[in-house]
N, C-alpha and C positions, 0 to 999 in steps of 0.2 A: 157395153160401156165404151169400148175402144171405137166402135162405129160412131158413137155420139161425139167423141173427141175429134175424130177425123172429119166428121161432117161440120163441126163448129170451126175447125181450122180451115176447111175449104171455103166456108161462107165468109170467114174473116179475110182470106186472101182475095176472094172475089170483090169484097167491099173495098179493099185497098187498091186493087186494079181499077175499079170503077171510079174511085175518087182520088186519083193519083196526086193532083195538085194540092188537095187538102191534106193528104198524108205527108207530102213534101213540106208544106208549111208547118205542120205539127212537129215533124222531125227537126226542122230548122229552129223552131221556136224554143224547144226544150233546152238546147245548149245556151241560147241567148239568155233565157231566163236564169239559168244556173250561173252564168257569167255575172249578171247584174246582182243577183243575190250575194255572190262572193264579193263583189265590189262594195256593196252596202255593208256587209259584215266587216270587211277589212277597214272601212272608213269609220265604223263605230267602235272598233276594238281598242282604241286608245286607252 
């Protein structure tokens, strides 16, 4: 079981390295989306 977890982790890291720009955009998009959700929530909180 530990080998399966390590193998999955290795495959995930290889995928992140192979698709670095897509990973960067995803990482950048998450806080932007949270920011806009917060703005929308605060504007409807009246």
